[in-house]
PQR file of N, CA, C, O and H, with PARSE charges and radii, in Angstrom:
ATOM      1  N   UNK A   1       0.847  -1.184   0.000 -0.4000 1.5000
ATOM      2  CA  UNK A   1       0.000   0.000   0.000 -0.0000 2.0000
ATOM      3  C   UNK A   1       0.888   1.241   0.000  0.5500 1.7000
ATOM      4  O   UNK A   1       1.944   1.282   0.632 -0.5500 1.4000
ATOM      5  N   UNK A   2       0.439   2.208  -0.703 -0.4000 1.5000
ATOM      6  CA  UNK A   2       1.180   3.464  -0.752 -0.0000 2.0000
ATOM      7  C   UNK A   2       1.011   4.225   0.553  0.5500 1.7000
ATOM      8  O   UNK A   2       0.141   3.918   1.369 -0.5500 1.4000
ATOM      9  H   UNK A   2      -0.418   2.174  -1.217  0.4000 1.0000
ATOM     10  N   UNK A   3       1.861   5.221   0.727 -0.4000 1.5000
ATOM     11  CA  UNK A   3       1.724   6.077   1.909 -0.0000 2.0000
ATOM     12  C   UNK A   3       0.420   6.859   1.855  0.5500 1.7000
ATOM     13  O   UNK A   3      -0.198   7.130   2.885 -0.5500 1.4000
ATOM     14  H   UNK A   3       2.568   5.470   0.065  0.4000 1.0000
ATOM     15  N   UNK A   4       0.010   7.216   0.646 -0.4000 1.5000
ATOM     16  CA  UNK A   4      -1.235   7.964   0.475 -0.0000 2.0000
ATOM     17  C   UNK A   4      -2.435   7.128   0.911  0.5500 1.7000
ATOM     18  O   UNK A   4      -3.340   7.635   1.574 -0.5500 1.4000
ATOM     19  H   UNK A   4       0.511   6.996  -0.190  0.4000 1.0000
ATOM     20  N   UNK A   5      -2.443   5.845   0.539 -0.4000 1.5000
ATOM     21  CA  UNK A   5      -3.542   4.968   0.939 -0.0000 2.0000
ATOM     22  C   UNK A   5      -3.555   4.765   2.444  0.5500 1.7000
ATOM     23  O   UNK A   5      -4.620   4.757   3.062 -0.5500 1.4000
ATOM     24  H   UNK A   5      -1.707   5.433   0.001  0.4000 1.0000
ATOM     25  N   UNK A   6      -2.377   4.602   3.039 -0.4000 1.5000
ATOM     26  CA  UNK A   6      -2.296   4.409   4.490 -0.0000 2.0000
ATOM     27  C   UNK A   6      -2.773   5.657   5.218  0.5500 1.7000
ATOM     28  O   UNK A   6      -3.488   5.565   6.216 -0.5500 1.4000
ATOM     29  H   UNK A   6      -1.512   4.608   2.537  0.4000 1.0000
ATOM     30  N   UNK A   7      -2.376   6.823   4.720 -0.4000 1.5000
ATOM     31  CA  UNK A   7      -2.813   8.052   5.383 -0.0000 2.0000
ATOM     32  C   UNK A   7      -4.318   8.262   5.205  0.5500 1.7000
ATOM     33  O   UNK A   7      -4.975   8.786   6.104 -0.5500 1.4000
ATOM     34  H   UNK A   7      -1.795   6.898   3.910  0.4000 1.0000
ATOM     35  N   UNK A   8      -4.868   7.864   4.063 -0.4000 1.5000
ATOM     36  CA  UNK A   8      -6.314   7.977   3.848 -0.0000 2.0000
ATOM     37  C   UNK A   8      -7.068   7.063   4.805  0.5500 1.7000
ATOM     38  O   UNK A   8      -8.096   7.453   5.359 -0.5500 1.4000
ATOM     39  H   UNK A   8      -4.334   7.438   3.332  0.4000 1.0000
ATOM     40  N   UNK A   9      -6.563   5.853   5.001 -0.4000 1.5000
ATOM     41  CA  UNK A   9      -7.188   4.927   5.949 -0.0000 2.0000
ATOM     42  C   UNK A   9      -7.099   5.491   7.362  0.5500 1.7000
ATOM     43  O   UNK A   9      -8.061   5.408   8.125 -0.5500 1.4000
ATOM     44  H   UNK A   9      -5.728   5.536   4.551  0.4000 1.0000
ATOM     45  N   UNK A  10      -5.952   6.065   7.712 -0.4000 1.5000
ATOM     46  CA  UNK A  10      -5.795   6.660   9.040 -0.0000 2.0000
ATOM     47  C   UNK A  10      -6.754   7.829   9.246  0.5500 1.7000
ATOM     48  O   UNK A  10      -7.309   7.992  10.333 -0.5500 1.4000
ATOM     49  H   UNK A  10      -5.170   6.132   7.092  0.4000 1.0000
ATOM     50  N   UNK A  11      -6.951   8.636   8.216 -0.4000 1.5000
ATOM     51  CA  UNK A  11      -7.893   9.757   8.316 -0.0000 2.0000
ATOM     52  C   UNK A  11      -9.307   9.237   8.523  0.5500 1.7000
ATOM     53  O   UNK A  11     -10.050   9.775   9.343 -0.5500 1.4000
ATOM     54  H   UNK A  11      -6.500   8.504   7.333  0.4000 1.0000
ATOM     55  N   UNK A  12      -9.682   8.207   7.796 -0.4000 1.5000
ATOM     56  CA  UNK A  12     -11.029   7.634   7.945 -0.0000 2.0000
ATOM     57  C   UNK A  12     -11.211   7.063   9.347  0.5500 1.7000
ATOM     58  O   UNK A  12     -12.267   7.237   9.954 -0.5500 1.4000
ATOM     59  H   UNK A  12      -9.078   7.769   7.130  0.4000 1.0000
ATOM     60  N   UNK A  13     -10.199   6.390   9.860 -0.4000 1.5000
ATOM     61  CA  UNK A  13     -10.279   5.833  11.214 -0.0000 2.0000
ATOM     62  C   UNK A  13     -10.405   6.947  12.241  0.5500 1.7000
ATOM     63  O   UNK A  13     -11.209   6.848  13.168 -0.5500 1.4000
ATOM     64  H   UNK A  13      -9.341   6.249   9.367  0.4000 1.0000
ATOM     65  N   UNK A  14      -9.626   7.999  12.088 -0.4000 1.5000
ATOM     66  CA  UNK A  14      -9.688   9.120  13.037 -0.0000 2.0000
ATOM     67  C   UNK A  14     -11.042   9.813  12.983  0.5500 1.7000
ATOM     68  O   UNK A  14     -11.605  10.166  14.020 -0.5500 1.4000
ATOM     69  H   UNK A  14      -8.973   8.080  11.334  0.4000 1.0000
ATOM     70  N   UNK A  15     -11.564  10.007  11.780 -0.4000 1.5000
ATOM     71  CA  UNK A  15     -12.883  10.633  11.656 -0.0000 2.0000
ATOM     72  C   UNK A  15     -13.977   9.754  12.252  0.5500 1.7000
ATOM     73  O   UNK A  15     -14.918  10.264  12.861 -0.5500 1.4000
ATOM     74  H   UNK A  15     -11.107   9.720  10.938  0.4000 1.0000
ATOM     75  N   UNK A  16     -13.863   8.455  12.086 -0.4000 1.5000
ATOM     76  CA  UNK A  16     -14.845   7.540  12.672 -0.0000 2.0000
ATOM     77  C   UNK A  16     -14.804   7.603  14.191  0.5500 1.7000
ATOM     78  O   UNK A  16     -15.848   7.624  14.843 -0.5500 1.4000
ATOM     79  H   UNK A  16     -13.099   8.041  11.592  0.4000 1.0000
ATOM     80  N   UNK A  17     -13.603   7.634  14.757 -0.4000 1.5000
ATOM     81  CA  UNK A  17     -13.477   7.758  16.210 -0.0000 2.0000
ATOM     82  C   UNK A  17     -14.041   9.080  16.703  0.5500 1.7000
ATOM     83  O   UNK A  17     -14.745   9.128  17.711 -0.5500 1.4000
ATOM     84  H   UNK A  17     -12.754   7.617  14.227  0.4000 1.0000
ATOM     85  N   UNK A  18     -13.729  10.150  15.989 -0.4000 1.5000
ATOM     86  CA  UNK A  18     -14.237  11.465  16.378 -0.0000 2.0000
ATOM     87  C   UNK A  18     -15.758  11.501  16.320  0.5500 1.7000
ATOM     88  O   UNK A  18     -16.405  12.051  17.212 -0.5500 1.4000
ATOM     89  H   UNK A  18     -13.156  10.111  15.170  0.4000 1.0000
ATOM     90  N   UNK A  19     -16.322  10.921  15.284 -0.4000 1.5000
ATOM     91  CA  UNK A  19     -17.776  10.882  15.155 -0.0000 2.0000
ATOM     92  C   UNK A  19     -18.412  10.081  16.280  0.5500 1.7000
ATOM     93  O   UNK A  19     -19.435  10.493  16.827 -0.5500 1.4000
ATOM     94  H   UNK A  19     -15.796  10.474  14.560  0.4000 1.0000
ATOM     95  N   UNK A  20     -17.828   8.953  16.631 -0.4000 1.5000
ATOM     96  CA  UNK A  20     -18.392   8.151  17.719 -0.0000 2.0000
ATOM     97  C   UNK A  20     -18.288   8.895  19.047  0.5500 1.7000
ATOM     98  O   UNK A  20     -19.200   8.813  19.870 -0.5500 1.4000
ATOM     99  H   UNK A  20     -16.997   8.618  16.186  0.4000 1.0000
ATOM    100  N   UNK A  21     -17.193   9.618  19.268 -0.4000 1.5000
ATOM    101  CA  UNK A  21     -17.053  10.399  20.503 -0.0000 2.0000
ATOM    102  C   UNK A  21     -18.100  11.505  20.548  0.5500 1.7000
ATOM    103  O   UNK A  21     -18.693  11.758  21.596 -0.5500 1.4000
ATOM    104  H   UNK A  21     -16.452   9.684  18.599  0.4000 1.0000
ATOM    105  N   UNK A  22     -18.327  12.161  19.422 -0.4000 1.5000
ATOM    106  CA  UNK A  22     -19.338  13.226  19.369 -0.0000 2.0000
ATOM    107  C   UNK A  22     -20.725  12.658  19.631  0.5500 1.7000
ATOM    108  O   UNK A  22     -21.517  13.274  20.343 -0.5500 1.4000
ATOM    109  H   UNK A  22     -17.844  11.956  18.570  0.4000 1.0000
ATOM    110  N   UNK A  23     -21.026  11.508  19.072 -0.4000 1.5000
ATOM    111  CA  UNK A  23     -22.339  10.889  19.285 -0.0000 2.0000
ATOM    112  C   UNK A  23     -22.537  10.553  20.757  0.5500 1.7000
ATOM    113  O   UNK A  23     -23.607  10.807  21.309 -0.5500 1.4000
ATOM    114  H   UNK A  23     -20.382  11.008  18.493  0.4000 1.0000
ATOM    115  N   UNK A  24     -21.528   9.991  21.394 -0.4000 1.5000
ATOM    116  CA  UNK A  24     -21.625   9.664  22.819 -0.0000 2.0000
ATOM    117  C   UNK A  24     -21.792  10.938  23.639  0.5500 1.7000
ATOM    118  O   UNK A  24     -22.600  10.971  24.567 -0.5500 1.4000
ATOM    119  H   UNK A  24     -20.658   9.785  20.946  0.4000 1.0000
ATOM    120  N   UNK A  25     -21.045  11.978  23.312 -0.4000 1.5000
ATOM    121  CA  UNK A  25     -21.143  13.240  24.044 -0.0000 2.0000
ATOM    122  C   UNK A  25     -22.539  13.846  23.922  0.5500 1.7000
ATOM    123  O   UNK A  25     -23.116  14.283  24.918 -0.5500 1.4000
ATOM    124  H   UNK A  25     -20.389  11.951  22.558  0.4000 1.0000
ATOM    125  N   UNK A  26     -23.077  13.875  22.721 -0.4000 1.5000
ATOM    126  CA  UNK A  26     -24.406  14.452  22.509 -0.0000 2.0000
ATOM    127  C   UNK A  26     -25.468  13.636  23.231  0.5500 1.7000
ATOM    128  O   UNK A  26     -26.376  14.209  23.833 -0.5500 1.4000
ATOM    129  H   UNK A  26     -22.608  13.519  21.912  0.4000 1.0000
ATOM    130  N   UNK A  27     -25.375  12.324  23.187 -0.4000 1.5000
ATOM    131  CA  UNK A  27     -26.374  11.501  23.875 -0.0000 2.0000
ATOM    132  C   UNK A  27     -26.293  11.694  25.385  0.5500 1.7000
ATOM    133  O   UNK A  27     -27.321  11.699  26.061 -0.5500 1.4000
ATOM    134  H   UNK A  27     -24.638  11.858  22.698  0.4000 1.0000
ATOM    135  N   UNK A  28     -25.091  11.853  25.920 -0.4000 1.5000
ATOM    136  CA  UNK A  28     -24.957  12.121  27.358 -0.0000 2.0000
ATOM    137  C   UNK A  28     -25.550  13.476  27.718  0.5500 1.7000
ATOM    138  O   UNK A  28     -26.221  13.607  28.742 -0.5500 1.4000
ATOM    139  H   UNK A  28     -24.255  11.849  25.370  0.4000 1.0000
ATOM    140  N   UNK A  29     -25.313  14.474  26.894 -0.4000 1.5000
ATOM    141  CA  UNK A  29     -25.871  15.798  27.158 -0.0000 2.0000
ATOM    142  C   UNK A  29     -27.395  15.772  27.121  0.5500 1.7000
ATOM    143  O   UNK A  29     -28.050  16.394  27.956 -0.5500 1.4000
ATOM    144  H   UNK A  29     -24.768  14.368  26.062  0.4000 1.0000
ATOM    145  N   UNK A  30     -27.949  15.062  26.165 -0.4000 1.5000
ATOM    146  CA  UNK A  30     -29.406  14.980  26.063 -0.0000 2.0000
ATOM    147  C   UNK A  30     -29.985  14.270  27.274  0.5500 1.7000
ATOM    148  O   UNK A  30     -30.984  14.719  27.835 -0.5500 1.4000
ATOM    149  H   UNK A  30     -27.416  14.557  25.486  0.4000 1.0000
ATOM    150  N   UNK A  31     -29.375  13.175  27.682 -0.4000 1.5000
ATOM    151  CA  UNK A  31     -29.895  12.442  28.837 -0.0000 2.0000
ATOM    152  C   UNK A  31     -29.761  13.265  30.114  0.5500 1.7000
ATOM    153  O   UNK A  31     -30.656  13.235  30.958 -0.5500 1.4000
ATOM    154  H   UNK A  31     -28.562  12.810  27.227  0.4000 1.0000
ATOM    155  N   UNK A  32     -28.665  13.996  30.269 -0.4000 1.5000
ATOM    156  CA  UNK A  32     -28.515  14.849  31.450 -0.0000 2.0000
ATOM    157  C   UNK A  32     -29.529  15.979  31.446  0.5500 1.7000
ATOM    158  O   UNK A  32     -30.059  16.336  32.499 -0.5500 1.4000
ATOM    159  H   UNK A  32     -27.938  14.021  29.583  0.4000 1.0000
ATOM    160  N   UNK A  33     -29.806  16.547  30.285 -0.4000 1.5000
ATOM    161  CA  UNK A  33     -30.801  17.613  30.200 -0.0000 2.0000
ATOM    162  C   UNK A  33     -32.178  17.098  30.601  0.5500 1.7000
ATOM    163  O   UNK A  33     -32.930  17.780  31.298 -0.5500 1.4000
ATOM    164  H   UNK A  33     -29.376  16.257  29.430  0.4000 1.0000
ATOM    165  N   UNK A  34     -32.497  15.897  30.159 -0.4000 1.5000
ATOM    166  CA  UNK A  34     -33.801  15.329  30.495 -0.0000 2.0000
ATOM    167  C   UNK A  34     -33.883  14.980  31.983  0.5500 1.7000
ATOM    168  O   UNK A  34     -34.955  15.077  32.580 -0.5500 1.4000
ATOM    169  H   UNK A  34     -31.887  15.343  29.593  0.4000 1.0000
ATOM    170  N   UNK A  35     -32.777  14.581  32.579 -0.4000 1.5000
ATOM    171  CA  UNK A  35     -32.788  14.218  33.992 -0.0000 2.0000
ATOM    172  C   UNK A  35     -32.768  15.439  34.904  0.5500 1.7000
ATOM    173  O   UNK A  35     -33.217  15.351  36.047 -0.5500 1.4000
ATOM    174  H   UNK A  35     -31.906  14.502  32.094  0.4000 1.0000
ATOM    175  N   UNK A  36     -32.265  16.564  34.436 -0.4000 1.5000
ATOM    176  CA  UNK A  36     -32.165  17.748  35.279 -0.0000 2.0000
ATOM    177  C   UNK A  36     -33.514  18.363  35.570  0.5500 1.7000
ATOM    178  O   UNK A  36     -33.710  18.949  36.635 -0.5500 1.4000
ATOM    179  H   UNK A  36     -31.900  16.636  33.508  0.4000 1.0000
ATOM    180  N   UNK A  37     -34.432  18.244  34.662 -0.4000 1.5000
ATOM    181  CA  UNK A  37     -35.746  18.840  34.886 -0.0000 2.0000
ATOM    182  C   UNK A  37     -36.793  17.727  35.020  0.5500 1.7000
ATOM    183  O   UNK A  37     -37.475  17.390  34.053 -0.5500 1.4000
ATOM    184  H   UNK A  37     -34.274  17.769  33.797  0.4000 1.0000
ATOM    185  N   UNK A  38     -36.909  17.172  36.202 -0.4000 1.5000
ATOM    186  CA  UNK A  38     -37.881  16.088  36.385 -0.0000 2.0000
ATOM    187  C   UNK A  38     -39.307  16.606  36.215  0.5500 1.7000
ATOM    188  O   UNK A  38     -39.620  17.741  36.574 -0.5500 1.4000
ATOM    189  H   UNK A  38     -36.355  17.446  36.988  0.4000 1.0000
ATOM    190  N   UNK A  39     -40.121  15.788  35.687 -0.4000 1.5000
ATOM    191  CA  UNK A  39     -41.509  16.176  35.446 -0.0000 2.0000
ATOM    192  C   UNK A  39     -42.362  15.850  36.667  0.5500 1.7000
ATOM    193  O   UNK A  39     -42.176  14.839  37.344 -0.5500 1.4000
ATOM    194  H   UNK A  39     -39.867  14.866  35.396  0.4000 1.0000
ATOM    195  N   UNK A  40     -43.284  16.736  36.908 -0.4000 1.5000
ATOM    196  CA  UNK A  40     -44.238  16.509  37.975 -0.0000 2.0000
ATOM    197  C   UNK A  40     -45.505  15.951  37.326  0.5500 1.7000
ATOM    198  O   UNK A  40     -46.371  16.701  36.875 -0.5500 1.4000
ATOM    199  H   UNK A  40     -43.435  17.557  36.358  0.4000 1.0000
ATOM    200  N   UNK A  41     -45.595  14.636  37.288 -0.4000 1.5000
ATOM    201  CA  UNK A  41     -46.688  13.995  36.572 -0.0000 2.0000
ATOM    202  C   UNK A  41     -48.038  14.247  37.234  0.5500 1.7000
ATOM    203  O   UNK A  41     -49.066  14.240  36.558 -0.5500 1.4000
ATOM    204  H   UNK A  41     -44.892  14.027  37.655  0.4000 1.0000
ATOM    205  N   UNK A  42     -48.048  14.470  38.546 -0.4000 1.5000
ATOM    206  CA  UNK A  42     -49.309  14.727  39.224 -0.0000 2.0000
ATOM    207  C   UNK A  42     -49.899  16.056  38.761  0.5500 1.7000
ATOM    208  O   UNK A  42     -51.102  16.148  38.519 -0.5500 1.4000
ATOM    209  H   UNK A  42     -47.212  14.476  39.095  0.4000 1.0000
ATOM    210  N   UNK A  43     -49.061  17.085  38.637 -0.4000 1.5000
ATOM    211  CA  UNK A  43     -49.536  18.384  38.163 -0.0000 2.0000
ATOM    212  C   UNK A  43     -50.009  18.289  36.711  0.5500 1.7000
ATOM    213  O   UNK A  43     -51.018  18.892  36.346 -0.5500 1.4000
ATOM    214  H   UNK A  43     -48.083  17.010  38.835  0.4000 1.0000
ATOM    215  N   UNK A  44     -49.293  17.545  35.895 -0.4000 1.5000
ATOM    216  CA  UNK A  44     -49.709  17.385  34.505 -0.0000 2.0000
ATOM    217  C   UNK A  44     -51.041  16.646  34.414  0.5500 1.7000
ATOM    218  O   UNK A  44     -51.867  16.956  33.556 -0.5500 1.4000
ATOM    219  H   UNK A  44     -48.473  17.055  36.191  0.4000 1.0000
ATOM    220  N   UNK A  45     -51.248  15.682  35.287 -0.4000 1.5000
ATOM    221  CA  UNK A  45     -52.520  14.959  35.300 -0.0000 2.0000
ATOM    222  C   UNK A  45     -53.655  15.896  35.696  0.5500 1.7000
ATOM    223  O   UNK A  45     -54.752  15.810  35.142 -0.5500 1.4000
ATOM    224  H   UNK A  45     -50.576  15.430  35.985  0.4000 1.0000
ATOM    225  N   UNK A  46     -53.400  16.794  36.653 -0.4000 1.5000
ATOM    226  CA  UNK A  46     -54.422  17.767  37.046 -0.0000 2.0000
ATOM    227  C   UNK A  46     -54.789  18.674  35.874  0.5500 1.7000
ATOM    228  O   UNK A  46     -55.964  18.959  35.643 -0.5500 1.4000
ATOM    229  H   UNK A  46     -52.509  16.863  37.103  0.4000 1.0000
ATOM    230  N   UNK A  47     -53.770  19.126  35.135 -0.4000 1.5000
ATOM    231  CA  UNK A  47     -54.030  19.996  33.985 -0.0000 2.0000
ATOM    232  C   UNK A  47     -54.869  19.273  32.940  0.5500 1.7000
ATOM    233  O   UNK A  47     -55.792  19.851  32.366 -0.5500 1.4000
ATOM    234  H   UNK A  47     -52.815  18.895  35.322  0.4000 1.0000
ATOM    235  N   UNK A  48     -54.542  18.001  32.693 -0.4000 1.5000
ATOM    236  CA  UNK A  48     -55.312  17.236  31.717 -0.0000 2.0000
ATOM    237  C   UNK A  48     -56.748  17.022  32.185  0.5500 1.7000
ATOM    238  O   UNK A  48     -57.679  17.065  31.380 -0.5500 1.4000
ATOM    239  H   UNK A  48     -53.792  17.531  33.159  0.4000 1.0000
ATOM    240  N   UNK A  49     -56.931  16.790  33.490 -0.4000 1.5000
ATOM    241  CA  UNK A  49     -58.286  16.644  34.023 -0.0000 2.0000
ATOM    242  C   UNK A  49     -59.094  17.922  33.823  0.5500 1.7000
ATOM    243  O   UNK A  49     -60.272  17.866  33.471 -0.5500 1.4000
ATOM    244  H   UNK A  49     -56.175  16.754  34.144  0.4000 1.0000
ATOM    245  N   UNK A  50     -58.461  19.077  34.048 -0.4000 1.5000
ATOM    246  CA  UNK A  50     -59.160  20.354  33.841 -0.0000 2.0000
ATOM    247  C   UNK A  50     -59.551  20.527  32.383  0.5500 1.7000
ATOM    248  O   UNK A  50     -60.651  20.993  32.084 -0.5500 1.4000
ATOM    249  H   UNK A  50     -57.504  19.123  34.335  0.4000 1.0000
ATOM    250  N   UNK A  51     -58.657  20.154  31.475 -0.4000 1.5000
ATOM    251  CA  UNK A  51     -58.971  20.263  30.052 -0.0000 2.0000
ATOM    252  C   UNK A  51     -60.146  19.367  29.691  0.5500 1.7000
ATOM    253  O   UNK A  51     -61.027  19.766  28.929 -0.5500 1.4000
ATOM    254  H   UNK A  51     -57.764  19.775  31.718  0.4000 1.0000
ATOM    255  N   UNK A  52     -60.160  18.152  30.240 -0.4000 1.5000
ATOM    256  CA  UNK A  52     -61.251  17.219  29.958 -0.0000 2.0000
ATOM    257  C   UNK A  52     -62.565  17.765  30.499  0.5500 1.7000
ATOM    258  O   UNK A  52     -63.598  17.674  29.835 -0.5500 1.4000
ATOM    259  H   UNK A  52     -59.445  17.827  30.859  0.4000 1.0000
ATOM    260  N   UNK A  53     -62.530  18.333  31.708 -0.4000 1.5000
ATOM    261  CA  UNK A  53     -63.747  18.910  32.282 -0.0000 2.0000
ATOM    262  C   UNK A  53     -64.255  20.065  31.433  0.5500 1.7000
ATOM    263  O   UNK A  53     -65.459  20.182  31.203 -0.5500 1.4000
ATOM    264  H   UNK A  53     -61.691  18.407  32.247  0.4000 1.0000
ATOM    265  N   UNK A  54     -63.354  20.916  30.968 -0.4000 1.5000
ATOM    266  CA  UNK A  54     -63.759  22.038  30.123 -0.0000 2.0000
ATOM    267  C   UNK A  54     -64.381  21.552  28.823  0.5500 1.7000
ATOM    268  O   UNK A  54     -65.375  22.110  28.361 -0.5500 1.4000
ATOM    269  H   UNK A  54     -62.376  20.821  31.155  0.4000 1.0000
ATOM    270  N   UNK A  55     -63.805  20.522  28.236 -0.4000 1.5000
ATOM    271  CA  UNK A  55     -64.371  19.978  27.002 -0.0000 2.0000
ATOM    272  C   UNK A  55     -65.753  19.385  27.237  0.5500 1.7000
ATOM    273  O   UNK A  55     -66.645  19.533  26.402 -0.5500 1.4000
ATOM    274  H   UNK A  55     -62.997  20.068  28.611  0.4000 1.0000
ATOM    275  N   UNK A  56     -65.934  18.716  28.365 -0.4000 1.5000
ATOM    276  CA  UNK A  56     -67.252  18.144  28.674 -0.0000 2.0000
ATOM    277  C   UNK A  56     -68.285  19.240  28.893  0.5500 1.7000
ATOM    278  O   UNK A  56     -69.428  19.115  28.454 -0.5500 1.4000
ATOM    279  H   UNK A  56     -65.210  18.595  29.044  0.4000 1.0000
ATOM    280  N   UNK A  57     -67.882  20.325  29.577 -0.4000 1.5000
ATOM    281  CA  UNK A  57     -68.807  21.438  29.784 -0.0000 2.0000
ATOM    282  C   UNK A  57     -69.184  22.091  28.463  0.5500 1.7000
ATOM    283  O   UNK A  57     -70.346  22.436  28.249 -0.5500 1.4000
ATOM    284  H   UNK A  57     -66.953  20.426  29.933  0.4000 1.0000
ATOM    285  N   UNK A  58     -68.213  22.260  27.578 -0.4000 1.5000
ATOM    286  CA  UNK A  58     -68.507  22.832  26.265 -0.0000 2.0000
ATOM    287  C   UNK A  58     -69.457  21.936  25.485  0.5500 1.7000
ATOM    288  O   UNK A  58     -70.346  22.422  24.787 -0.5500 1.4000
ATOM    289  H   UNK A  58     -67.269  21.979  27.751  0.4000 1.0000
ATOM    290  N   UNK A  59     -69.266  20.634  25.607 -0.4000 1.5000
ATOM    291  CA  UNK A  59     -70.142  19.698  24.909 -0.0000 2.0000
ATOM    292  C   UNK A  59     -71.563  19.784  25.460  0.5500 1.7000
ATOM    293  O   UNK A  59     -72.529  19.751  24.698 -0.5500 1.4000
ATOM    294  H   UNK A  59     -68.544  20.239  26.174  0.4000 1.0000
ATOM    295  N   UNK A  60     -71.691  19.893  26.782 -0.4000 1.5000
ATOM    296  CA  UNK A  60     -73.020  20.007  27.389 -0.0000 2.0000
ATOM    297  C   UNK A  60     -73.713  21.288  26.952  0.5500 1.7000
ATOM    298  O   UNK A  60     -74.901  21.272  26.628 -0.5500 1.4000
ATOM    299  H   UNK A  60     -70.907  19.919  27.401  0.4000 1.0000
ATOM    300  N   UNK A  61     -72.978  22.403  26.942 -0.4000 1.5000
ATOM    301  CA  UNK A  61     -73.596  23.670  26.536 -0.0000 2.0000
ATOM    302  C   UNK A  61     -74.001  23.633  25.070  0.5500 1.7000
ATOM    303  O   UNK A  61     -75.042  24.180  24.707 -0.5500 1.4000
ATOM    304  H   UNK A  61     -72.013  22.416  27.206  0.4000 1.0000
ATOM    305  N   UNK A  62     -73.212  23.009  24.232 -0.4000 1.5000
ATOM    306  CA  UNK A  62     -73.580  22.921  22.816 -0.0000 2.0000
ATOM    307  C   UNK A  62     -74.805  22.031  22.639  0.5500 1.7000
ATOM    308  O   UNK A  62     -75.643  22.298  21.778 -0.5500 1.4000
ATOM    309  H   UNK A  62     -72.366  22.564  24.526  0.4000 1.0000
ATOM    310  N   UNK A  63     -74.921  20.970  23.449 -0.4000 1.5000
ATOM    311  CA  UNK A  63     -76.096  20.102  23.358 -0.0000 2.0000
ATOM    312  C   UNK A  63     -77.345  20.827  23.836  0.5500 1.7000
ATOM    313  O   UNK A  63     -78.413  20.667  23.246 -0.5500 1.4000
ATOM    314  H   UNK A  63     -74.241  20.752  24.149  0.4000 1.0000
ATOM    315  N   UNK A  64     -77.228  21.625  24.898 -0.4000 1.5000
ATOM    316  CA  UNK A  64     -78.405  22.366  25.370 -0.0000 2.0000
ATOM    317  C   UNK A  64     -78.816  23.416  24.354  0.5500 1.7000
ATOM    318  O   UNK A  64     -80.009  23.662  24.176 -0.5500 1.4000
ATOM    319  H   UNK A  64     -76.361  21.755  25.378  0.4000 1.0000
ATOM    320  N   UNK A  65     -77.859  24.041  23.685 -0.4000 1.5000
ATOM    321  CA  UNK A  65     -78.198  25.014  22.646 -0.0000 2.0000
ATOM    322  C   UNK A  65     -78.907  24.329  21.492  0.5500 1.7000
ATOM    323  O   UNK A  65     -79.864  24.870  20.940 -0.5500 1.4000
ATOM    324  H   UNK A  65     -76.890  23.842  23.829  0.4000 1.0000
ATOM    325  N   UNK A  66     -78.441  23.138  21.125 -0.4000 1.5000
ATOM    326  CA  UNK A  66     -79.081  22.400  20.039 -0.0000 2.0000
ATOM    327  C   UNK A  66     -80.504  22.011  20.417  0.5500 1.7000
ATOM    328  O   UNK A  66     -81.419  22.128  19.602 -0.5500 1.4000
ATOM    329  H   UNK A  66     -77.664  22.698  21.574  0.4000 1.0000
ATOM    330  N   UNK A  67     -80.692  21.549  21.652 -0.4000 1.5000
ATOM    331  CA  UNK A  67     -82.036  21.149  22.072 -0.0000 2.0000
ATOM    332  C   UNK A  67     -82.951  22.362  22.162  0.5500 1.7000
ATOM    333  O   UNK A  67     -84.147  22.253  21.889 -0.5500 1.4000
ATOM    334  H   UNK A  67     -79.948  21.454  22.313  0.4000 1.0000
ATOM    335  N   UNK A  68     -82.405  23.526  22.544 -0.4000 1.5000
ATOM    336  CA  UNK A  68     -83.217  24.736  22.602 -0.0000 2.0000
ATOM    337  C   UNK A  68     -83.640  25.162  21.204  0.5500 1.7000
ATOM    338  O   UNK A  68     -84.784  25.572  21.012 -0.5500 1.4000
ATOM    339  H   UNK A  68     -81.434  23.614  22.766  0.4000 1.0000
ATOM    340  N   UNK A  69     -82.766  25.076  20.246 -0.4000 1.5000
ATOM    341  CA  UNK A  69     -83.135  25.438  18.876 -0.0000 2.0000
ATOM    342  C   UNK A  69     -84.128  24.444  18.298  0.5500 1.7000
ATOM    343  O   UNK A  69     -85.015  24.830  17.537 -0.5500 1.4000
ATOM    344  H   UNK A  69     -81.836  24.743  20.402  0.4000 1.0000
ATOM    345  N   UNK A  70     -83.995  23.179  18.644 -0.4000 1.5000
ATOM    346  CA  UNK A  70     -84.958  22.174  18.178 -0.0000 2.0000
ATOM    347  C   UNK A  70     -86.322  22.452  18.786  0.5500 1.7000
ATOM    348  O   UNK A  70     -87.340  22.321  18.108 -0.5500 1.4000
ATOM    349  H   UNK A  70     -83.274  22.866  19.262  0.4000 1.0000
ATOM    350  N   UNK A  71     -86.353  22.840  20.072 -0.4000 1.5000
ATOM    351  CA  UNK A  71     -87.626  23.150  20.728 -0.0000 2.0000
ATOM    352  C   UNK A  71     -88.264  24.380  20.096  0.5500 1.7000
ATOM    353  O   UNK A  71     -89.483  24.421  19.931 -0.5500 1.4000
ATOM    354  H   UNK A  71     -85.526  22.947  20.622  0.4000 1.0000
ATOM    355  N   UNK A  72     -87.469  25.378  19.741 -0.4000 1.5000
ATOM    356  CA  UNK A  72     -88.009  26.581  19.099 -0.0000 2.0000
ATOM    357  C   UNK A  72     -88.570  26.254  17.725  0.5500 1.7000
ATOM    358  O   UNK A  72     -89.605  26.789  17.327 -0.5500 1.4000
ATOM    359  H   UNK A  72     -86.479  25.345  19.876  0.4000 1.0000
ATOM    360  N   UNK A  73     -87.897  25.390  17.015 -0.4000 1.5000
ATOM    361  CA  UNK A  73     -88.357  25.030  15.674 -0.0000 2.0000
ATOM    362  C   UNK A  73     -89.662  24.248  15.754  0.5500 1.7000
ATOM    363  O   UNK A  73     -90.554  24.447  14.930 -0.5500 1.4000
ATOM    364  H   UNK A  73     -87.056  24.956  17.339  0.4000 1.0000
ATOM    365  N   UNK A  74     -89.782  23.361  16.735 -0.4000 1.5000
ATOM    366  CA  UNK A  74     -90.984  22.533  16.842 -0.0000 2.0000
ATOM    367  C   UNK A  74     -92.183  23.334  17.334  0.5500 1.7000
ATOM    368  O   UNK A  74     -93.323  22.924  17.115 -0.5500 1.4000
ATOM    369  H   UNK A  74     -89.057  23.199  17.404  0.4000 1.0000
ATOM    370  N   UNK A  75     -91.951  24.458  17.988 -0.4000 1.5000
ATOM    371  CA  UNK A  75     -93.065  25.280  18.487 -0.0000 2.0000
ATOM    372  C   UNK A  75     -93.633  26.086  17.404  0.5500 1.7000
ATOM    373  O   UNK A  75     -94.579  26.842  17.627 -0.5500 1.4000
ATOM    374  H   UNK A  75     -91.025  24.791  18.166  0.4000 1.0000
TER
END
């Protein structure tokens, strides 16, 4: 093998190592970021319950409006 081929192989090996190190570093940073801000699942569940209640109330009001318009039409 020529010196040029050997140096090209060495460059590819070095770039592969550098890429793997960068991938490990980024994955560690992402996992640490996710672990630093723990989620409060109880508070999120409360928020979702409020949203569900609001949607149910909106559905009830829309149904009463529909029944009122039906009653007006039938009269």
